[in-house]
ZALODREN-876080 format. One line per field, with one value per residue (C-alpha): residue number from 0; residue in three letters; x, y, z. Coordinates in nm, 4 decimals. Layout:
! residues N
num	NUM_...
residuo	ALA_...
c1	X_...
c2	Y_...
c3	Z_...
! end
This chain:
! residues 622
num	0_1_2_3_4_5_6_7_8_9_10_11_12_13_14_15_16_17_18_19_20_21_22_23_24_25_26_27_28_29_30_31_32_33_34_35_36_37_38_39_40_41_42_43_44_45_46_47_48_49_50_51_52_53_54_55_56_57_58_59_60_61_62_63_64_65_66_67_68_69_70_71_72_73_74_75_76_77_78_79_80_81_82_83_84_85_86_87_88_89_90_91_92_93_94_95_96_97_98_99_100_101_102_103_104_105_106_107_108_109_110_111_112_113_114_115_116_117_118_119_120_121_122_123_124_125_126_127_128_129_130_131_132_133_134_135_136_137_138_139_140_141_142_143_144_145_146_147_148_149_150_151_152_153_154_155_156_157_158_159_160_161_162_163_164_165_166_167_168_169_170_171_172_173_174_175_176_177_178_179_180_181_182_183_184_185_186_187_188_189_190_191_192_193_194_195_196_197_198_199_200_201_202_203_204_205_206_207_208_209_210_211_212_213_214_215_216_217_218_219_220_221_222_223_224_225_226_227_228_229_230_231_232_233_234_235_236_237_238_239_240_241_242_243_244_245_246_247_248_249_250_251_252_253_254_255_256_257_258_259_260_261_262_263_264_265_266_267_268_269_270_271_272_273_274_275_276_277_278_279_280_281_282_283_284_285_286_287_288_289_290_291_292_293_294_295_296_297_298_299_300_301_302_303_304_305_306_307_308_309_310_311_312_313_314_315_316_317_318_319_320_321_322_323_324_325_326_327_328_329_330_331_332_333_334_335_336_337_338_339_340_341_342_343_344_345_346_347_348_349_350_351_352_353_354_355_356_357_358_359_360_361_362_363_364_365_366_367_368_369_370_371_372_373_374_375_376_377_378_379_380_381_382_383_384_385_386_387_388_389_390_391_392_393_394_395_396_397_398_399_400_401_402_403_404_405_406_407_408_409_410_411_412_413_414_415_416_417_418_419_420_421_422_423_424_425_426_427_428_429_430_431_432_433_434_435_436_437_438_439_440_441_442_443_444_445_446_447_448_449_450_451_452_453_454_455_456_457_458_459_460_461_462_463_464_465_466_467_468_469_470_471_472_473_474_475_476_477_478_479_480_481_482_483_484_485_486_487_488_489_490_491_492_493_494_495_496_497_498_499_500_501_502_503_504_505_506_507_508_509_510_511_512_513_514_515_516_517_518_519_520_521_522_523_524_525_526_527_528_529_530_531_532_533_534_535_536_537_538_539_540_541_542_543_544_545_546_547_548_549_550_551_552_553_554_555_556_557_558_559_560_561_562_563_564_565_566_567_568_569_570_571_572_573_574_575_576_577_578_579_580_581_582_583_584_585_586_587_588_589_590_591_592_593_594_595_596_597_598_599_600_601_602_603_604_605_606_607_608_609_610_611_612_613_614_615_616_617_618_619_620_621
residuo	MET_TYR_LEU_ASP_GLN_ASP_PHE_GLU_GLN_LEU_SER_THR_GLU_ARG_PRO_THR_THR_SER_GLY_ARG_ASP_PRO_GLU_GLN_VAL_LEU_HIS_GLU_VAL_PHE_GLY_TYR_GLU_THR_PHE_ARG_PRO_LEU_GLN_GLY_ASP_ILE_ILE_ARG_GLU_VAL_SER_GLU_GLY_ARG_ASP_ALA_LEU_VAL_LEU_MET_PRO_THR_GLY_GLY_GLY_LYS_SER_LEU_CYS_TYR_GLN_VAL_PRO_ALA_LEU_VAL_ARG_SER_GLY_THR_ALA_ILE_VAL_ILE_SER_PRO_LEU_ILE_ALA_LEU_MET_GLN_ASP_GLN_VAL_ALA_ALA_LEU_LYS_GLU_LEU_GLY_VAL_LYS_ALA_ALA_PHE_LEU_ASN_SER_THR_MET_ASP_PHE_GLU_GLN_ALA_ARG_ALA_THR_GLU_TYR_ALA_LEU_MET_THR_GLY_GLU_LEU_ASP_LEU_LEU_TYR_CYS_ALA_PRO_GLU_ARG_LEU_ILE_GLN_PRO_ARG_THR_ILE_GLU_LEU_LEU_HIS_SER_ALA_SER_ILE_ALA_LEU_PHE_ALA_ILE_ASP_GLU_ALA_HIS_CYS_VAL_SER_GLN_TRP_GLY_HIS_ASP_PHE_ARG_SER_ASP_TYR_LEU_GLN_LEU_SER_MET_LEU_ALA_GLU_ALA_PHE_PRO_GLY_ILE_PRO_ARG_ILE_ALA_LEU_THR_ALA_THR_ALA_ASP_GLU_ARG_THR_ARG_LYS_GLU_ILE_ALA_GLU_ARG_LEU_SER_LEU_THR_LYS_ALA_LYS_HIS_PHE_VAL_SER_GLY_PHE_ASP_ARG_PRO_ASN_ILE_GLN_TYR_ARG_ILE_ALA_PRO_LYS_THR_ASN_ALA_ASN_LYS_GLN_LEU_LEU_ASP_PHE_ILE_LYS_ALA_GLU_HIS_GLU_GLY_ASP_CYS_GLY_ILE_VAL_TYR_CYS_LEU_SER_ARG_ASN_LYS_VAL_ASP_ALA_THR_ALA_LYS_THR_LEU_ALA_GLN_LYS_GLY_TYR_THR_ALA_LEU_PRO_TYR_HIS_ALA_GLY_LEU_PRO_ALA_GLU_GLN_ARG_SER_HIS_HIS_GLN_GLU_ARG_PHE_LEU_ARG_GLU_ASP_GLY_VAL_ILE_ILE_VAL_ALA_THR_ILE_ALA_PHE_GLY_MET_GLY_ILE_ASP_LYS_PRO_ASP_VAL_ARG_PHE_VAL_ALA_HIS_LEU_ASP_LEU_PRO_LYS_SER_LEU_GLU_ALA_TYR_TYR_GLN_GLU_THR_GLY_ARG_ALA_GLY_ARG_ASP_GLY_LYS_PRO_SER_THR_ALA_TRP_MET_VAL_TYR_GLY_LEU_GLN_ASP_VAL_ILE_LYS_LEU_ARG_GLN_MET_LEU_GLU_GLY_SER_GLN_GLY_ASN_ASP_GLN_PHE_LYS_ARG_VAL_GLU_ARG_GLN_LYS_LEU_ASP_ALA_MET_LEU_GLY_LEU_CYS_GLU_VAL_THR_SER_CYS_ARG_ARG_GLN_VAL_LEU_LEU_ARG_TYR_PHE_GLY_ASP_GLU_LEU_ASP_GLU_PRO_CYS_GLY_ASN_CYS_ASP_THR_CYS_LEU_ASN_PRO_PRO_GLU_THR_TRP_ASP_GLY_THR_VAL_ALA_VAL_GLN_LYS_ALA_LEU_SER_CYS_VAL_PHE_ARG_THR_GLY_GLN_ARG_PHE_GLY_VAL_THR_TYR_LEU_ILE_ASP_VAL_LEU_ARG_GLY_SER_GLU_ASN_GLU_ARG_ILE_LEU_GLN_SER_GLY_HIS_HIS_GLN_VAL_SER_THR_TYR_GLY_ILE_GLY_THR_GLU_LEU_SER_VAL_SER_GLU_TRP_LYS_SER_VAL_PHE_ARG_GLN_LEU_VAL_ALA_ASN_GLY_TYR_LEU_ARG_ALA_ASP_PRO_ASP_GLY_TYR_GLY_ALA_LEU_GLN_LEU_THR_GLU_GLN_CYS_ARG_PRO_LEU_LEU_LYS_GLY_LYS_HIS_THR_ILE_GLU_LEU_ARG_LYS_ASP_PRO_ALA_VAL_LYS_LYS_THR_SER_SER_ARG_ALA_SER_GLY_GLY_ARG_ALA_SER_SER_PRO_VAL_LYS_ASP_GLN_ILE_THR_ASP_GLN_ALA_GLY_TRP_GLU_ALA_LEU_ARG_ALA_CYS_ARG_LYS_ALA_LEU_ALA_ASN_LYS_GLN_GLY_VAL_PRO_PRO_TYR_VAL_ILE_PHE_HIS_ASP_THR_THR_LEU_PHE_GLY_MET_LEU_GLU_ARG_LYS_PRO_ARG_THR_LEU_GLU_GLU_LEU_ALA_GLU_VAL_SER_GLY_VAL_GLY_ALA_ALA_LYS_LEU_GLU_LYS_TYR_GLY_GLU_ILE_PHE_LEU_GLU_THR_ILE_ALA_GLY_LEU_GLU_PRO_ALA
c1	-2.7298_-2.9454_-3.0098_-3.2194_-3.5715_-3.5450_-3.2570_-3.4548_-3.7523_-3.5521_-3.6121_-3.3072_-3.4679_-3.2911_-3.1923_-2.8392_-2.7058_-2.7172_-2.7735_-2.4258_-2.1651_-1.8011_-1.6550_-1.9014_-1.8069_-1.4358_-1.4678_-1.7263_-1.6063_-1.2334_-1.1546_-0.9782_-1.0486_-0.9478_-0.8828_-0.5341_-0.4604_-0.6834_-0.8764_-1.1695_-1.1945_-1.1799_-1.4355_-1.6815_-1.6384_-1.7244_-1.9895_-2.1735_-2.1770_-1.8854_-1.5905_-1.2322_-0.8806_-0.6586_-0.2809_-0.1635_0.1544_0.1460_0.0493_-0.1213_-0.4711_-0.6055_-0.8443_-1.0389_-1.1072_-1.3551_-1.4363_-1.5832_-1.8015_-1.9115_-2.0603_-2.1971_-2.3747_-2.6553_-2.5938_-2.2822_-1.9423_-1.7736_-1.3961_-1.1913_-0.8655_-0.6020_-0.4861_-0.7266_-0.4876_-0.5086_-0.8854_-0.9411_-0.7250_-0.8735_-1.2245_-1.1260_-0.9916_-1.3195_-1.5263_-1.3227_-1.4436_-1.8055_-1.8269_-2.0280_-1.7692_-1.7171_-1.5240_-1.6266_-1.3570_-1.2611_-1.1423_-1.5024_-1.7208_-2.0713_-2.2516_-2.0116_-2.0426_-2.4210_-2.4436_-2.2280_-2.4332_-2.7533_-2.6062_-2.5308_-2.8786_-3.0505_-2.8427_-2.6586_-2.3115_-2.1335_-1.8372_-1.7768_-1.4228_-1.3924_-1.1013_-1.1109_-1.1312_-1.4393_-1.6024_-1.5964_-1.7787_-2.1310_-2.2983_-2.1290_-2.2340_-2.5932_-2.5773_-2.4563_-2.7366_-2.9850_-2.8213_-2.7990_-2.4459_-2.3022_-1.9820_-1.7035_-1.3493_-1.0698_-0.7652_-0.4093_-0.5337_-0.1835_-0.2423_-0.4379_-0.1246_0.0528_0.3644_0.3461_0.5344_0.2192_0.0095_-0.3010_-0.4999_-0.8264_-0.8079_-0.8493_-1.2104_-1.3070_-1.3823_-1.7221_-1.8318_-1.8913_-2.1368_-2.2919_-2.3523_-2.4093_-2.4638_-2.2729_-1.9505_-1.6174_-1.2918_-0.9598_-0.6641_-0.2913_0.0294_0.2484_0.1948_0.3946_0.2137_0.2027_0.0518_-0.2032_-0.3280_-0.3467_-0.5423_-0.7959_-0.8409_-0.8571_-1.1011_-1.3205_-1.2342_-1.1282_-1.3899_-1.3098_-1.1424_-0.7783_-0.6460_-0.2676_-0.1201_0.2486_0.4575_0.6996_0.7408_0.9648_0.9828_1.1650_1.5415_1.6658_2.0114_2.1882_2.5379_2.7691_2.7337_3.0419_2.9230_2.5440_2.4669_2.7302_2.6165_2.2557_2.3453_2.5566_2.2729_2.0080_2.2302_2.3414_2.0050_1.7055_1.7705_1.4332_1.2428_1.0014_1.1283_1.1099_1.4099_1.3606_1.5661_1.5350_1.5396_1.3710_1.7036_1.8443_1.5327_1.5774_1.9507_1.9126_1.6309_1.8484_2.1462_1.9366_1.7776_2.1212_2.2118_1.9118_1.6549_1.2985_1.3343_1.0800_1.0991_0.8133_0.7998_0.5760_0.7746_0.6623_0.3364_0.0382_-0.0199_0.3389_0.3212_-0.0031_0.1448_0.4561_0.2475_0.0229_0.3227_0.4633_0.1348_0.0664_0.4047_0.6635_1.0151_0.9515_1.1592_1.0095_1.2608_1.0725_1.0554_0.8246_0.5421_0.5054_0.3776_0.0986_-0.1721_0.0225_-0.1308_0.1178_0.2017_0.5239_0.7543_1.0728_1.2900_1.2712_1.5980_1.6815_1.9643_1.9022_1.8181_1.4448_1.3491_1.1972_1.1409_0.7734_0.8696_1.1240_0.8792_0.6000_0.8222_1.0017_0.6633_0.5745_0.8030_0.6793_0.3092_0.2599_0.4617_0.7500_1.1173_1.2019_1.4769_1.4787_1.8182_1.9639_2.2926_2.3534_2.6431_2.7535_2.6117_2.2660_2.2830_2.4114_2.1496_1.8557_1.9742_2.0151_1.6681_1.5211_1.6897_1.6153_1.2446_0.9661_0.8326_0.8096_1.0361_0.8000_0.7830_1.1611_1.2056_0.9768_1.1463_1.4899_1.3714_1.2426_1.5659_1.7730_1.5706_1.6300_2.0043_2.0018_1.8704_2.1481_2.4315_2.3054_2.5288_2.2509_1.9472_1.7915_1.4462_1.4364_1.5237_1.2640_0.9838_1.0672_1.0166_0.6550_0.5988_0.6427_0.8927_1.0887_1.2233_1.5230_1.7352_1.5596_1.8342_1.7210_1.8868_2.2433_2.3546_2.2285_2.3701_2.7037_2.7488_2.9463_3.2690_3.3160_3.6335_3.7426_3.7202_3.7905_4.1291_4.0191_3.7076_3.9121_4.1357_3.8343_3.6573_3.9756_4.0395_3.6910_3.7681_4.1228_4.0090_3.7365_3.4264_3.4045_3.4878_3.3306_3.4392_3.6635_3.8749_3.8911_4.0124_4.2790_4.4047_4.4030_4.5908_4.8466_4.7527_4.9718_4.7054_4.7115_4.3943_4.5374_4.8716_4.7064_4.4803_4.7718_4.6038_4.9217_5.0445_4.7556_4.8223_4.5848_4.7603_4.8823_4.7877_4.5364_4.7434_4.6595_4.3093_4.2167_3.9911_3.6928_3.7606_3.7655_3.4404_3.2882_3.4096_3.2603_2.9360_2.8863_2.9699_2.7070_2.4549_2.4954_2.4736_2.8367_2.8710_2.6087_2.5945_2.6010_2.2319_2.3306_2.3795_2.7530_2.8259_3.0583_3.0684_3.0295_3.0723_2.7700_2.7566_2.7259_3.0863_3.2434_3.2922_3.4599_3.6997_3.7928_3.8552_3.5751_3.3933_3.5021_3.3178_3.2744_3.2345_3.0941_3.3494_3.2049_3.2022_3.4149_3.2060_3.1240_2.8507_2.6002_2.2716_1.9699_1.8325_2.1198_2.1853_2.0743_1.7966_1.4717_1.2648_1.1695_1.2641_1.0711_0.7903_0.9907_1.2791_1.0421_0.9106_1.0178_0.7815_0.9012_0.7043_0.3839_0.4482_0.4997_0.1831_-0.0268_0.1291_0.0627_-0.3007_-0.3303_-0.1599_-0.3953_-0.7000_-0.5567_-0.4926_-0.8456_-0.9924_-0.7549_-0.6313_-0.2965_-0.2243_-0.2386_-0.6014_-0.6852_-0.4853_-0.1803_0.1393_0.0711_-0.2639_-0.0983_0.1614_-0.1218_-0.2708_0.0665_0.1146_-0.2356_-0.3093_-0.6893_-0.9004_-1.2465_-1.4045_-1.4600_-1.0895_-0.9927_-1.2209_-1.0006_-0.6977_-0.6423_-0.7471_-1.0077_-1.3453_-1.6854_-1.6876_-1.3401_-1.4169_-1.7177_-1.5327_-1.1952_-1.2288_-1.2711_-0.9948_-0.7399_-0.8516_-0.7934_-0.4461_-0.3661_-0.4888_-0.2488_0.0414_-0.0111_0.2302_0.0758
c2	4.2379_4.2252_4.5421_4.5546_4.6792_4.9480_5.0963_5.0863_5.2647_5.5680_5.8881_6.0370_6.3550_6.6634_7.0126_7.0496_7.2953_7.3231_7.6975_7.7813_7.9559_7.8364_8.1330_8.0774_7.7080_7.7900_8.0286_7.8510_7.4932_7.5169_7.8424_8.0143_8.3602_8.3306_8.0669_8.0007_8.0741_7.8652_7.7066_7.9452_7.8933_7.5137_7.5063_7.7244_7.5092_7.1880_7.3467_7.4582_7.1039_7.0994_6.8581_6.9561_6.8170_6.9646_6.9629_7.1207_7.0592_6.8565_7.0884_7.3249_7.2547_6.9951_6.8355_7.1603_7.1593_6.8740_6.9063_7.2558_7.1645_6.8541_7.0867_7.3359_7.0782_6.8584_6.4869_6.2913_6.3416_6.0117_6.0344_5.7629_5.7225_5.4550_5.3736_5.2187_5.2718_5.6516_5.6866_5.6573_5.9615_6.1660_6.0908_6.1599_6.5015_6.5907_6.4749_6.7062_6.9886_6.8820_6.7296_6.4086_6.1782_5.8026_5.5407_5.2146_4.9527_4.5902_4.6448_4.6821_4.3999_4.3417_4.5548_4.8497_4.8396_4.8141_5.1104_5.3196_5.2193_5.3112_5.6507_5.7058_5.6048_5.8280_6.1311_6.1493_6.1775_6.4751_6.2691_5.8979_5.7700_5.4538_5.2555_5.2129_4.8343_4.8685_5.1351_4.9328_4.6358_4.5963_4.6124_4.9427_5.0916_4.9831_5.1310_5.4654_5.4695_5.4584_5.7442_6.1186_6.1893_6.5403_6.4706_6.2195_6.3126_6.0940_6.1580_6.0628_6.0579_5.9905_5.6269_5.5890_5.6471_5.3361_5.5499_5.6660_5.5488_5.4624_5.2847_5.1109_4.8949_4.9530_5.3202_5.2301_5.1260_5.4617_5.5939_5.4213_5.6929_5.9322_5.6932_5.5456_5.8820_6.1461_6.4956_6.4384_6.6438_6.4667_6.6182_6.4385_6.5583_6.4922_6.6619_6.4950_6.4832_6.5978_6.6909_6.3308_6.2073_6.4927_6.3972_6.0315_6.1114_6.3153_6.0404_5.7432_5.9121_6.0553_6.4104_6.5404_6.8171_6.9070_7.2363_7.1936_7.3817_7.3690_7.5395_7.6218_7.3216_7.5255_7.4419_7.7328_7.6170_7.2967_7.3190_7.0669_6.9181_6.6317_6.5097_6.2339_5.9154_5.8255_5.6605_5.6882_5.6006_5.8378_6.1131_6.0623_6.0666_6.3821_6.5512_6.4686_6.5558_6.8901_7.0086_6.8007_6.6697_6.5799_6.6429_6.4130_6.2789_6.0105_5.8190_5.6328_5.3281_5.1087_4.7662_4.6141_4.4951_4.8462_4.9824_4.7413_4.8088_5.1878_5.1924_4.9785_5.2131_5.5204_5.3470_5.2537_5.6242_5.7091_5.8085_5.6784_5.5156_5.2629_5.0473_5.0294_4.8004_4.5376_4.2528_4.3439_4.2062_4.4331_4.4843_4.6040_4.8397_4.9855_5.0316_5.2062_5.4344_5.5214_5.6103_5.8267_6.0151_6.0586_6.1008_6.3763_6.3167_5.9789_5.8895_5.6381_5.4458_5.3056_5.1818_5.3700_5.1583_5.4361_5.7880_5.8312_6.0432_6.1166_6.4314_6.4876_6.8580_6.8775_6.6385_6.8466_6.6371_6.3690_6.1869_5.9544_5.7035_5.5674_5.7358_5.7510_5.6205_5.9454_6.3113_6.2314_5.9888_6.2330_6.5246_6.3148_6.1773_6.5022_6.6772_6.4957_6.7388_7.0751_7.0482_7.3246_7.5623_7.5832_7.5318_7.1696_6.9775_6.7334_6.5676_6.2930_6.1114_5.9176_5.7428_5.5496_5.2206_5.3792_5.4736_5.1327_4.9472_5.1480_5.1220_4.7450_4.7123_4.9134_4.7187_4.3869_4.4627_4.2854_4.6094_4.6620_4.8976_5.1937_5.1444_5.1215_5.4318_5.6342_5.4995_5.5879_5.9437_5.9645_5.8274_6.0622_6.3574_6.2402_6.2092_6.5498_6.7024_6.5303_6.6517_7.0016_7.2947_7.5563_7.6015_7.2619_7.4082_7.5621_7.2239_7.0425_7.2886_7.3038_6.9275_6.9762_7.2636_7.5314_7.8161_8.0030_8.3297_8.3528_8.0984_8.0073_8.0862_7.7902_7.4824_7.3616_7.4728_7.8258_7.8436_7.6821_7.6961_7.3917_7.4315_7.2800_7.1712_7.0731_6.6963_6.6223_6.4553_6.2599_6.1418_6.0260_5.8288_5.6719_5.5775_5.4426_5.2313_5.0787_4.9898_4.8612_4.6254_4.4734_4.6426_4.3611_4.5339_4.7549_5.0961_4.9798_4.7676_5.0406_5.2955_5.0488_5.0199_5.3969_5.4580_5.1801_4.9451_4.6348_4.4077_4.0422_4.0547_4.3202_4.1456_3.8096_3.9665_4.1368_4.4765_4.6240_4.6208_4.8167_5.1762_5.3190_5.1485_5.4086_5.7153_5.8467_5.9081_6.2797_6.2058_6.0391_5.7350_5.9522_6.1941_5.9077_5.7742_6.1175_6.1056_5.7596_5.8524_6.1519_5.9510_5.6896_5.9545_6.1424_5.8321_5.8010_5.4683_5.2068_4.9265_4.5700_4.4642_4.1123_4.2488_4.2071_4.5798_4.5958_4.9341_4.9504_5.2295_5.3831_5.5393_5.8778_5.8646_5.8407_6.2193_6.2467_5.9599_6.1111_6.4511_6.6237_6.7377_6.8767_6.8186_7.0125_6.8022_6.8912_6.9022_6.7243_6.9632_6.8967_6.7448_7.0019_7.0397_7.3119_7.4049_7.4657_7.6781_7.9218_7.8912_8.2329_8.0786_8.2586_8.0316_8.1671_8.0045_7.7002_7.7599_7.6309_7.8678_8.1672_8.0856_8.3143_8.1715_7.8100_7.7239_7.8560_7.6611_7.3375_7.4007_7.4407_7.1301_6.9314_7.0446_6.9385_6.6049_6.5240_6.5968_6.3949_6.0945_6.1173_6.1339_5.8697_6.0925_6.2497_6.5843_6.7813_6.6724_6.8843_7.1885_7.2386_7.3859_7.7103_7.7450_7.6898_7.9490_8.1911_8.1340_8.1930_8.5181_8.6578_8.5113_8.5396_8.5861_8.5164_8.2689_8.5543_8.6382_8.2696_8.2360_8.4913_8.2602_8.0912_7.7257_7.7578_7.6720_7.6711_7.3036_7.3122_7.6415_7.4809_7.1599_7.2925_7.6679_7.6835_7.4285_7.6240_7.9577_7.8128_7.6947_8.0351_8.2128_7.9999_8.1375_8.4907_8.6059_8.5985
c3	6.5307_6.8421_7.0381_7.3568_7.2899_7.5570_7.3572_7.0331_7.1869_7.2998_7.1075_6.9318_6.7967_6.9270_6.8215_6.6776_6.9354_7.3127_7.3086_7.4454_7.2324_7.2154_7.4071_7.6908_7.7113_7.7039_7.9989_8.2134_8.1705_8.0998_8.2777_7.9849_7.8490_7.4843_7.2202_7.0906_6.7230_6.4900_6.7796_6.7452_6.3680_6.4002_6.6804_6.4887_6.1761_6.3630_6.5869_6.2744_6.1399_5.8956_5.8716_5.9549_5.9279_6.1997_6.2246_6.5465_6.7460_7.0657_7.3485_7.1058_7.2378_6.9911_7.2406_7.2893_6.9154_6.9645_7.3353_7.3002_6.9962_7.1894_7.4534_7.2011_6.9838_7.1106_7.1433_7.2318_7.0720_6.9840_7.0233_6.8527_7.0450_6.9736_7.3256_7.5730_7.8647_7.8345_7.8026_8.1769_8.2566_7.9719_8.0918_8.4541_8.3530_8.1800_8.4768_8.6994_8.4733_8.5216_8.1739_8.1378_7.9785_7.9605_7.7668_7.6088_7.5632_7.6189_7.9789_8.1007_8.2271_8.0931_8.3516_8.3117_7.9348_7.9499_8.1894_7.9573_7.6535_7.8381_7.9307_7.5620_7.4550_7.7101_7.6194_7.9503_7.7936_7.6410_7.5170_7.4717_7.4062_7.2025_7.0556_6.6747_6.6970_6.9223_6.7078_6.3853_6.5391_6.3899_6.7318_6.8139_6.4806_6.5427_6.8918_6.7524_6.4943_6.7808_6.9700_6.9110_6.7865_6.8013_6.6098_6.5486_6.6518_6.5136_6.7302_6.6255_6.2646_6.1298_6.2372_5.9120_5.7052_5.5812_5.5336_5.8948_6.2022_6.4035_6.1386_6.2780_6.0355_6.2280_6.1326_5.7637_5.8281_5.9792_5.6314_5.6657_5.9118_5.6219_5.4581_5.7723_5.9450_5.6779_5.8111_6.1324_6.1357_6.1614_6.2812_6.2338_6.4395_6.4445_6.5515_6.2915_5.9172_5.6181_5.2961_5.1711_5.4991_5.5126_5.1683_5.2669_5.5854_5.3866_5.1261_5.3636_5.6030_5.3230_5.4294_5.0883_5.1091_5.4696_5.5450_5.6471_5.9489_5.9686_6.2719_6.2869_6.3871_6.5925_6.9613_7.0652_7.4262_7.3241_7.2828_7.0238_7.0802_6.9023_6.9924_6.8662_7.0688_7.2703_7.5928_7.5774_7.9411_8.0796_7.8435_7.9550_8.3240_8.2828_8.0934_8.3547_8.6490_8.5002_8.3715_8.4802_8.8295_8.9821_8.6585_8.4816_8.1488_7.8801_7.7442_7.4147_7.3131_7.0048_7.1758_7.4796_7.6217_7.6036_7.7744_8.0655_8.0952_8.0787_8.3372_8.5678_8.5250_8.6082_8.9075_9.0423_9.0325_9.2484_8.9859_8.9774_8.6347_8.5068_8.1908_7.9420_7.6371_7.4798_7.6361_7.9881_8.1345_8.0639_8.4367_8.4888_8.1886_8.3196_8.6679_8.5334_8.3133_8.6078_8.8245_8.5458_8.5122_8.8831_9.0510_9.0263_8.8983_8.7306_8.4243_8.1820_7.9677_7.6723_7.3185_7.0839_7.2329_7.4915_7.4562_7.2036_7.3582_7.6783_7.8277_8.1121_8.0824_8.2839_8.0964_8.1022_7.8705_7.6033_7.5367_7.2475_7.2913_6.9410_6.6136_6.5245_6.1799_6.0570_6.1352_6.1919_6.4698_6.6126_6.6130_6.7643_7.0404_7.1274_7.1274_7.4488_7.6296_7.7522_7.6781_7.9353_7.7177_7.9639_7.8655_7.7902_7.6143_7.3228_7.3626_7.1444_7.0902_6.7719_6.6042_6.3009_6.4261_6.4524_6.0848_5.9787_6.1854_6.0496_5.6890_5.7271_5.8804_5.5954_5.3153_5.4832_5.5349_5.3488_5.1973_4.8228_4.6267_4.6672_5.0445_5.0716_4.8570_5.0832_5.3969_5.2554_5.1972_5.5550_5.7017_5.4834_5.6167_5.9750_5.9107_5.7468_6.0689_6.2655_6.0436_5.9586_6.0503_6.0353_6.2622_6.3417_6.4023_6.0542_5.8992_6.1098_6.0343_5.6626_5.6410_5.7506_5.5095_5.7768_5.7598_6.0239_5.8833_6.1144_6.3066_6.6309_6.8798_7.0907_6.9397_6.9792_6.6327_6.7038_7.0561_6.9688_6.5877_6.4708_6.2814_5.9377_5.7621_5.4134_5.4375_5.0703_5.1198_5.4290_5.2465_4.9464_5.1818_5.3545_5.0328_4.8794_5.1895_5.1616_4.7972_4.8588_5.1357_4.9175_5.0645_5.3202_5.6498_5.9115_6.0327_6.3201_6.0873_5.8217_6.0784_6.1963_5.8368_5.7826_6.1084_6.0403_6.3216_6.3458_6.4894_6.3921_6.1824_5.9486_5.9177_5.8357_5.5738_5.4037_5.4261_5.5741_5.2143_5.0543_4.9493_5.2107_5.5043_5.7530_5.5453_5.8034_6.1138_6.1081_6.2424_6.5723_6.5937_6.6972_6.4099_6.1596_6.3079_6.2434_5.8808_5.8200_6.0007_5.7733_5.4609_5.5498_5.6582_5.3296_5.1113_4.9924_5.1729_5.2510_5.5046_5.3785_5.3688_5.4804_5.8292_5.8891_5.9109_5.6101_5.4357_5.0576_4.8029_4.6315_4.2854_4.4561_4.5779_4.2303_4.1765_4.5188_4.4491_4.1121_4.2666_4.0736_4.3901_4.7253_5.0510_5.3743_5.6876_6.0250_6.3046_6.6087_6.9050_7.2092_7.4875_7.7526_8.0095_7.9308_8.0893_7.8706_8.1534_8.1230_7.7530_7.6390_7.4291_7.3707_7.5977_7.9381_8.2676_8.3912_8.6402_8.9363_8.8559_8.8726_9.2205_9.5013_9.7655_9.7728_10.0888_9.9336_9.6133_9.8070_10.0101_9.6949_9.5407_9.8595_9.8531_9.4881_9.5551_9.8447_9.6269_9.3382_9.5636_9.7005_9.3487_9.2108_8.9274_8.8286_9.0026_8.6749_8.6333_8.9392_8.8208_8.5966_8.7388_8.5517_8.7326_9.0713_8.9758_8.8928_9.2381_9.4016_9.2107_9.2636_9.6087_9.5595_9.8734_9.7302_9.4922_9.2455_9.2480_9.2196_8.9143_8.7367_8.7523_8.4134_8.4225_8.6995_8.5465_8.7131_8.8151_8.9668_9.1384_9.3062_9.3989_9.5052_9.5440_9.9198_9.9810_9.7790_9.9258_10.2712_10.1669_10.0147_10.3295_10.5314_10.3247_10.4530_10.7245_11.0711
! end
């Protein structure tokens, strides 16, 4: 491939380190005093030229694990990131810190791309973000060979896994980095990977000899809550109104139509709710994402097409109106809440139709038997979390190989322990009814038979004469729906793979029908409004609930917003809420005092210090 001669003539010989140590970079550039658990070990490993595989929860500080080594080592760090749309904000945030960062992707014109390539070749960049499809192009590889590379960081590394929920085929070719650039350290990072996926990441990225750093998966600030689906839109509106009025949040739906309808419903109730899915024009998606990142109180309603790599720290809730396909997907999506460490909610409603729909999609997919077997296991684990009567957090963490010694005290099953009941007789009636009606009907029809409905369909079919007709009047319709949901979730019944919603018996139900086993069922809780902010959980109050000087808080936010608008970046790129809160608490009077506030690094102190000191001075009583 052709490369300009001026590029080829540039010298790439440099020392391996910049002379700064990691702690110095952390304090001077990022404004923090100490590393979080594991960060220091990971950063030293990569800074000294060794490979690493990092698993760290969303909001745990993964980006520092390659950004600090990028500034410690000489040369340019190449960051492989899967979403072009988010690179601009990530680069903008680094530039605000005084870091020389850029991106290289297909949105740039020829002159912009050439200028960025020249900056790489002349050693003017600390970090260069690049999409995987761009990186693997022969010209890009040749360009990198002519530059001085500090390290390769492969973000969202779970995209390499063919068992994963975010598989990207371009990631499979990144294994060539080991052979093409020997001696240059590589760090792969992800927030979501069970043991199988971790092994696959290591093998596919040629990181089998890399040291693994597995941080705890627990996000104690997130309260996990799952409720039976009755009227999803009303439940969502009640939840937001009671607990997250004015907050920023994400609502996930399975289909594009449901995304559009839900966003419209929220908007009609006065919320700033914007749809996001692959069926919308790219320009509209980009605009909605930009508003979400830069404005307060925006709710994005989206399919799973939205969210990977989102750095917005103050997302206060993530809601699911449909069941995710796996615990990996659920953990990844809920992890977008509370990146700032402040109390947030992962709220979900799910019902029998969710289970039936996902099982039908799985069985009707084009995957081979091994693929379907793995997907069944993942769906079963997701359903297990929904129906568990013990601590949800313990179940979730155990799936990822992490352990929590005691119940968390900050999930719905801890705060309001569900009741159980001996459902053996009811289950035998339900299973027998499925058999007696020929395994050809859905749950609504089966409940009508059990409760002795005299509708025309039952009378015409003759099912008013079967032995199970009218034997289930002791349970309400909603109680029977709960019974059938749990039977499908636990594998005693399966949905007809042909897609008509008929329920069929599985071999697993035989001992129950013959009376050899008993079964305990979960009693669905009565619907009542509760507030996660007054739930007695172990999470502390949100930042805004701790503020006593509301006028001062609004003044600091207005100052930040004005600077963000001027710079064309999201407000959190200037300073996070927690940094503003630190200013409000300390009320620094000098630049030296302001530098002591967590999150105020040298570059931001120089750029914004005087402006914020002036604002803080104006808060003092006359």
